[in-house]
Backbone bond lengths (Angstrom), bond angles and torsions (degrees), N, CA, C in turn:
res aa  C-N    CA-C-N  psi(-1)  N-CA   C-N-CA  omega(-1)  CA-C   N-CA-C  phi
1 M - - - 1.442 - - 1.515 110.91 -
2 R 1.323 116.02 -40.71 1.470 119.53 179.55 1.520 111.02 -61.71
3 T 1.281 118.21 -37.84 1.454 122.09 -179.43 1.527 109.83 -63.46
4 I 1.308 117.59 -39.33 1.461 121.85 179.31 1.531 109.67 -67.37
5 Q 1.333 117.65 -41.91 1.470 121.02 178.89 1.533 110.35 -63.79
6 R 1.331 115.56 -43.76 1.469 120.53 -179.73 1.531 109.53 -62.10
7 A 1.314 118.07 -44.63 1.460 121.95 179.89 1.525 110.30 -63.93
8 F 1.327 116.47 -39.53 1.463 121.25 178.98 1.529 110.28 -64.06
9 I 1.328 117.00 -45.89 1.474 121.63 179.86 1.522 110.39 -64.06
10 L 1.330 117.56 -44.49 1.466 120.48 178.09 1.530 110.71 -61.72
11 G 1.315 117.21 -37.43 1.464 121.09 177.22 1.516 111.54 -64.48
12 L 1.345 116.66 -41.88 1.466 120.26 176.89 1.523 111.59 -63.29
13 V 1.317 116.89 -42.71 1.471 121.18 178.58 1.520 109.76 -60.38
14 A 1.316 117.31 -43.29 1.467 120.93 179.11 1.519 111.39 -62.19
15 I 1.338 116.99 -40.73 1.465 120.83 178.77 1.524 110.42 -65.07
16 V 1.324 117.02 -45.08 1.464 120.82 179.79 1.526 110.61 -61.64
17 L 1.313 116.37 -45.31 1.459 119.66 179.90 1.522 111.89 -64.59
18 S 1.322 117.91 -39.12 1.467 120.04 -178.54 1.524 111.85 -69.77
19 T 1.333 118.38 -29.54 1.457 119.87 177.75 1.519 111.66 -86.92
20 A 1.321 117.95 -25.47 1.463 120.84 -178.96 1.522 111.56 -74.53
21 A 1.323 117.49 -34.85 1.470 120.06 -176.47 1.529 111.99 -58.36
22 P 1.348 119.82 -50.66 1.473 118.67 178.40 1.528 112.58 -62.77
23 L 1.332 117.14 -36.29 1.465 119.71 178.26 1.527 110.44 -64.35
24 M 1.327 116.37 -42.09 1.469 120.07 178.71 1.522 110.38 -65.79
25 A 1.333 117.74 -39.18 1.463 121.23 178.19 1.523 110.43 -64.78
26 A 1.344 116.94 -40.89 1.471 120.98 178.27 1.519 110.12 -64.20
27 Q 1.319 117.64 -42.01 1.468 121.30 178.19 1.527 110.12 -62.67
28 S 1.332 116.90 -42.09 1.470 120.74 179.03 1.522 110.36 -63.29
29 A 1.345 117.07 -41.16 1.469 120.53 178.92 1.521 110.03 -64.07
30 K 1.341 117.10 -38.48 1.464 120.81 178.06 1.522 110.38 -62.29
31 E 1.326 116.52 -41.93 1.459 120.65 -179.48 1.525 111.40 -64.44
32 D 1.345 116.66 -28.79 1.467 120.11 177.58 1.520 111.31 -70.80
33 K 1.323 117.93 -17.38 1.461 122.09 -176.59 1.527 112.27 -94.04
34 V 1.316 117.21 34.94 1.459 121.92 172.28 1.525 107.38 -121.18
35 V 1.314 115.30 152.34 1.460 120.36 178.98 1.521 108.10 -71.58
36 K 1.328 114.91 117.40 1.464 120.98 177.48 1.523 107.82 -149.53
37 D 1.324 116.37 165.68 1.459 120.30 -177.04 1.525 111.61 -51.57
38 G 1.317 115.41 132.37 1.452 122.38 178.69 1.512 114.04 92.00
39 A 1.341 118.14 -15.63 1.465 121.07 -178.76 1.526 110.58 -73.09
40 A 1.329 115.57 140.02 1.470 121.71 174.62 1.529 106.61 -87.88
41 V 1.325 116.18 115.73 1.467 122.13 -172.10 1.524 110.00 -113.28
42 S 1.332 115.84 138.18 1.466 122.28 172.02 1.509 106.41 -117.19
43 L 1.334 116.20 131.57 1.455 118.48 -179.18 1.509 112.40 -143.60
44 Q 1.320 113.05 158.35 1.460 122.55 173.82 1.524 105.98 -106.01
45 Y 1.332 116.79 141.23 1.465 118.83 -179.09 1.519 111.38 -146.07
46 T 1.309 113.75 156.45 1.457 123.15 165.79 1.513 104.61 -134.78
47 V 1.312 117.00 129.04 1.463 120.62 178.14 1.517 108.20 -116.11
48 S 1.321 114.36 136.15 1.466 119.84 178.62 1.516 108.77 -136.50
49 G 1.321 114.64 164.16 1.457 120.04 175.80 1.516 108.75 -81.74
50 E 1.317 116.10 176.57 1.465 120.00 178.76 1.527 111.38 -62.98
51 D 1.333 116.64 -21.84 1.460 120.63 179.01 1.535 112.53 -77.68
52 G 1.353 116.48 -4.60 1.457 120.68 178.48 1.519 114.28 89.78
53 K 1.331 117.75 -6.46 1.464 120.09 179.76 1.525 109.88 -75.92
54 T 1.333 116.04 130.68 1.464 121.38 179.90 1.524 109.94 -67.33
55 V 1.334 114.93 130.46 1.461 121.93 177.96 1.523 109.77 -97.12
56 D 1.345 115.65 -40.93 1.458 120.87 -177.75 1.526 108.68 -160.60
57 S 1.324 115.93 153.86 1.458 120.82 177.54 1.519 108.75 -158.53
58 N 1.332 115.56 148.48 1.463 118.92 174.26 1.537 110.73 -114.87
59 K 1.333 117.27 15.88 1.472 120.23 177.14 1.526 108.67 -60.28
60 G 1.323 115.78 131.39 1.463 121.01 -179.20 1.519 112.75 78.83
61 K 1.320 117.04 5.77 1.468 122.41 179.68 1.523 108.11 -123.44
62 E 1.317 115.36 -173.33 1.461 121.03 176.63 1.524 109.84 -62.58
63 P 1.336 117.79 141.89 1.469 118.87 177.56 1.519 111.10 -69.29
64 L 1.316 115.79 156.24 1.457 121.72 172.51 1.522 106.32 -77.91
65 K 1.322 116.72 128.22 1.467 121.65 178.78 1.519 108.14 -118.66
66 Y 1.325 115.11 132.65 1.460 120.77 178.86 1.519 108.71 -152.74
67 T 1.323 116.66 168.11 1.459 122.04 176.05 1.516 108.05 -107.44
68 Q 1.331 116.79 120.44 1.463 122.60 -177.83 1.528 110.41 -60.89
69 G 1.324 114.99 135.85 1.464 121.06 175.91 1.514 114.73 88.04
70 T 1.335 117.94 5.77 1.466 120.12 -177.72 1.527 112.90 -110.87
71 K 1.325 116.38 11.28 1.468 122.54 176.96 1.523 113.10 60.42
72 Q 1.336 116.19 36.30 1.458 120.85 177.05 1.521 111.44 -86.05
73 I 1.325 116.88 -18.35 1.457 121.70 176.42 1.527 107.71 -125.53
74 I 1.339 116.91 168.73 1.464 119.33 -176.20 1.529 110.69 -62.65
75 P 1.337 116.67 145.29 1.467 121.32 -172.91 1.528 114.96 -57.36
76 G 1.317 118.38 -41.76 1.465 120.72 -177.84 1.517 112.51 -63.60
77 L 1.321 116.91 -37.19 1.463 120.46 178.47 1.520 109.64 -72.98
78 E 1.317 117.33 -45.40 1.461 120.76 -179.16 1.531 110.87 -57.87
79 K 1.315 116.93 -43.56 1.468 121.46 179.93 1.532 110.29 -63.09
80 A 1.320 117.21 -42.09 1.469 121.51 -177.70 1.530 112.54 -68.79
81 L 1.321 117.65 -25.85 1.463 120.98 -178.92 1.525 112.67 -79.73
82 T 1.326 117.25 -19.52 1.460 121.43 -178.20 1.530 110.52 -55.24
83 G 1.328 115.70 128.98 1.458 121.52 177.33 1.519 114.76 89.89
84 M 1.339 117.69 -8.20 1.467 119.37 179.00 1.528 110.24 -71.21
85 K 1.343 115.96 156.68 1.458 122.61 -178.27 1.525 110.11 -116.01
86 V 1.318 116.06 163.71 1.463 121.83 177.65 1.528 109.05 -57.30
87 G 1.328 115.77 131.84 1.455 122.14 179.72 1.521 113.66 90.69
88 E 1.324 117.07 -15.80 1.461 120.62 -178.45 1.530 110.64 -73.43
89 E 1.331 115.76 143.58 1.463 122.46 178.51 1.517 108.88 -120.56
90 K 1.333 115.23 152.39 1.456 119.43 -177.27 1.520 109.85 -157.28
91 R 1.321 116.39 148.78 1.464 122.47 171.39 1.525 106.24 -105.91
92 V 1.328 115.66 128.09 1.457 121.44 -175.52 1.522 109.58 -125.34
93 K 1.317 116.41 125.59 1.459 121.63 176.64 1.528 107.98 -101.04
94 V 1.338 116.66 121.90 1.459 121.67 -176.50 1.522 109.66 -115.55
95 K 1.313 116.20 118.71 1.467 122.02 178.36 1.534 109.31 -76.02
96 P 1.334 118.02 157.66 1.468 121.02 -176.86 1.532 114.31 -51.83
97 E 1.335 117.16 -40.33 1.469 119.29 -177.25 1.530 112.43 -66.68
98 D 1.338 117.86 -19.43 1.464 121.93 177.06 1.523 111.53 -106.26
99 G 1.339 115.75 6.01 1.460 121.32 -179.41 1.518 110.69 -117.61
100 Y 1.320 115.18 -111.06 1.462 120.61 -177.45 1.519 112.58 -97.42
101 G 1.319 116.80 10.01 1.458 121.88 176.26 1.515 112.53 84.29
102 P 1.332 114.73 170.07 1.459 119.20 177.19 1.527 109.96 -74.79
103 V 1.314 116.28 165.75 1.465 120.31 176.04 1.528 107.62 -67.79
104 N 1.330 116.04 128.02 1.461 122.50 179.91 1.532 108.43 -96.38
105 E 1.315 116.10 112.73 1.467 120.40 -178.22 1.537 112.31 -62.02
106 K 1.328 116.72 -25.44 1.474 120.38 179.12 1.532 111.89 -74.80
107 A 1.321 116.96 -8.58 1.463 120.81 -179.66 1.529 112.26 -89.19
108 F 1.334 116.71 5.96 1.467 120.96 173.39 1.519 107.02 -97.11
109 Q 1.313 116.54 135.15 1.455 120.32 -177.09 1.527 109.83 -140.05
110 E 1.321 115.43 139.15 1.468 120.11 176.23 1.515 109.40 -94.21
111 V 1.312 115.53 133.53 1.464 121.33 177.31 1.524 108.41 -129.29
112 P 1.319 117.11 151.58 1.468 119.67 178.19 1.535 110.55 -58.76
113 K 1.314 114.83 140.15 1.463 121.36 -176.66 1.529 112.06 -56.74
114 E 1.323 117.36 -35.67 1.473 120.45 -177.40 1.531 112.87 -69.38
115 K 1.334 117.85 -12.63 1.479 121.15 177.54 1.532 111.88 -81.65
116 I 1.321 116.98 -10.60 1.469 122.08 -178.17 1.528 108.56 -102.93
117 P 1.340 117.90 131.54 1.467 119.94 177.92 1.541 110.46 -57.64
118 A 1.316 116.43 140.40 1.467 122.11 -175.78 1.528 112.86 -55.37
119 D 1.342 117.37 -37.52 1.458 119.52 -178.63 1.540 112.71 -74.45
120 S 1.325 117.39 -5.20 1.473 121.67 178.71 1.516 112.57 -108.19
121 L 1.325 116.45 9.55 1.465 119.78 -179.64 1.525 110.52 -83.76
122 K 1.325 115.15 62.22 1.471 120.86 174.80 1.531 107.90 -146.53
123 V 1.324 115.35 141.79 1.464 120.81 -179.32 1.527 109.20 -59.69
124 G 1.344 115.14 132.61 1.460 121.31 -179.91 1.515 113.94 96.86
125 A 1.345 117.48 -13.49 1.463 119.93 179.08 1.529 108.91 -62.20
126 V 1.330 115.65 139.84 1.462 121.06 179.70 1.518 108.24 -104.59
127 L 1.334 114.58 128.41 1.464 122.42 178.81 1.519 108.54 -117.69
128 T 1.304 116.84 166.21 1.457 121.15 174.90 1.522 107.72 -111.92
129 A 1.326 115.50 126.05 1.465 121.71 178.05 1.519 108.25 -117.67
130 N 1.325 115.90 163.72 1.454 121.01 176.33 1.514 109.11 -96.60
131 G 1.339 115.34 129.22 1.457 121.42 178.96 1.513 111.67 -78.31
132 P 1.322 117.09 -179.29 1.466 122.25 -176.81 1.530 114.06 -58.23
133 Q 1.341 117.86 -33.79 1.471 120.63 179.10 1.532 111.96 -98.35
134 G 1.331 116.74 16.90 1.454 120.80 177.48 1.528 114.08 86.26
135 Q 1.326 118.06 -1.07 1.466 120.65 179.29 1.522 109.40 -74.02
136 S 1.333 116.12 148.60 1.467 118.61 178.65 1.527 108.58 -84.41
137 M 1.335 115.36 143.71 1.459 120.82 179.78 1.517 109.05 -144.57
138 P 1.339 116.45 141.81 1.457 119.05 179.33 1.531 110.79 -75.74
139 V 1.316 116.10 140.84 1.471 122.67 173.81 1.524 106.66 -131.93
140 R 1.326 116.08 151.08 1.461 119.99 -178.72 1.519 110.60 -115.48
141 V 1.320 114.88 145.27 1.462 120.29 173.73 1.535 106.23 -75.13
142 H 1.325 115.37 118.78 1.459 121.14 -176.69 1.534 111.83 -96.45
143 Q 1.336 115.16 -40.47 1.461 120.21 -176.72 1.527 108.76 -153.64
144 I 1.337 115.26 145.40 1.462 120.27 176.89 1.519 107.61 -115.01
145 K 1.341 115.25 121.64 1.461 121.00 178.56 1.523 108.41 -106.31
146 E 1.325 115.57 -176.98 1.463 119.06 -177.00 1.525 112.25 -60.17
147 K 1.335 118.60 -48.71 1.463 121.19 -176.35 1.527 113.82 -117.43
148 T 1.316 116.38 -7.47 1.469 120.01 -177.71 1.526 110.84 -132.34
149 V 1.318 113.80 167.17 1.464 122.30 176.06 1.533 106.72 -126.76
150 V 1.328 116.15 132.25 1.458 120.64 176.58 1.522 107.14 -92.70
151 I 1.346 115.28 121.09 1.460 119.36 177.85 1.534 109.03 -108.16
152 D 1.311 114.72 148.89 1.460 122.74 -178.31 1.524 108.25 -110.89
153 M 1.331 115.87 117.23 1.466 120.89 -178.72 1.529 112.59 -98.72
154 N 1.335 117.51 6.94 1.463 120.66 175.24 1.526 109.69 -66.91
155 H 1.344 116.00 155.98 1.464 119.55 172.27 1.531 107.14 -61.27
156 P 1.320 119.20 142.02 1.470 120.52 -179.13 1.538 114.17 -55.90
157 M 1.318 118.19 -24.70 1.464 121.41 -179.26 1.536 112.84 -97.51
158 A 1.341 116.85 3.35 1.469 119.75 179.02 1.529 109.42 -61.45
159 G 1.332 115.64 139.09 1.456 121.29 178.13 1.515 114.80 79.24
160 K 1.330 117.82 3.65 1.466 120.50 -176.13 1.527 111.20 -111.87
161 T 1.325 114.86 140.36 1.455 121.02 170.24 1.521 106.61 -83.14
162 L 1.324 116.28 130.26 1.456 121.78 -176.02 1.529 110.24 -114.72
163 V 1.319 115.72 145.87 1.458 121.35 178.20 1.527 107.11 -117.81
164 F 1.339 115.84 119.11 1.456 122.70 -179.61 1.523 109.39 -106.58
165 D 1.327 116.23 130.49 1.456 121.91 168.19 1.519 104.83 -106.65
166 V 1.332 116.50 113.67 1.462 120.92 -173.76 1.522 111.24 -121.73
167 K 1.327 114.33 153.61 1.465 121.83 173.43 1.523 106.81 -138.43
168 I 1.332 116.09 126.36 1.463 120.66 178.52 1.526 107.89 -78.49
169 L 1.331 116.56 120.83 1.461 121.71 -178.19 1.521 112.40 -95.29
170 D 1.346 117.17 -36.16 1.461 120.53 -177.84 1.521 109.19 -158.45
171 I 1.315 115.59 149.63 1.458 122.45 175.11 1.515 107.09 -137.09
172 Q 1.301 116.61 125.73 1.464 122.11 175.37 1.515 108.07 -112.34
173 A 1.322 116.17 140.40 1.458 120.49 179.37 1.517 109.98 -60.88
174 A 1.298 114.42 152.73 1.464 120.29 178.30 1.522 109.36 -62.65
175 A 1.314 114.61 142.34 1.462 118.98 174.96 1.525 107.93 -69.39
176 P 1.322 117.67 139.99 1.462 118.21 179.29 1.528 109.96 -63.64
177 P 1.328 117.12 144.51 1.462 118.95 -179.19 1.525 110.71 -62.51
178 Q 1.299 115.72 139.09 1.458 121.49 179.57 1.527 109.11 -86.44
179 P 1.330 117.07 136.33 1.468 117.99 177.90 1.521 109.31 -67.29
180 P 1.331 116.55 149.12 1.469 118.52 179.46 1.523 110.38 -63.71
181 K 1.317 114.75 144.73 1.457 119.76 178.82 1.528 108.86 -76.89
182 P 1.318 116.59 139.09 1.471 117.51 179.26 1.523 110.63 -66.53
183 A 1.308 115.22 145.94 1.467 120.27 178.57 1.516 109.10 -67.89
184 Q 1.317 115.10 140.42 1.463 119.31 179.67 1.515 108.97 -92.78
185 A 1.312 114.45 141.02 1.472 119.83 178.64 1.521 109.03 -73.11
186 K 1.313 114.85 144.72 1.482 119.32 179.02 1.487 111.56 -94.23
């Protein structure tokens, strides 16, 4: 009789284990579908200022794709997206210190008026300047004086609180880290 009971119990254990494994695998796959460091995330967004005016949106366009935890997007937004799931939507308010930073007064520069194209001599005009490493960067005409023009090299969103309406469209698990390649002998 004991042998029959033991066989019955072992059979039940085998059944439980065989049904638990797929459930555990499904749960693990679900956990991979949350925004976490290393995950490749695709999202839809609309960003507006505190006044409600839309600044930018990718609705009806290609989704924004980035890797969580790699500082590819502003810190306040990246932090707020952590833990979100596919299909989830959220409104995120990002203060300047967690976005594009405060306005840097040292980023205003006066240049001779003749260095600015005549058709750009108006406040708000956007010009392209060369940065320290030769990269192009947008600058805005901030003020026009008698002989000089004050240009603003701050990011256009610096000093602004931004409101993001986001929807997570897809999350892919992080690619496993690749082992370093061995050095080749010369």
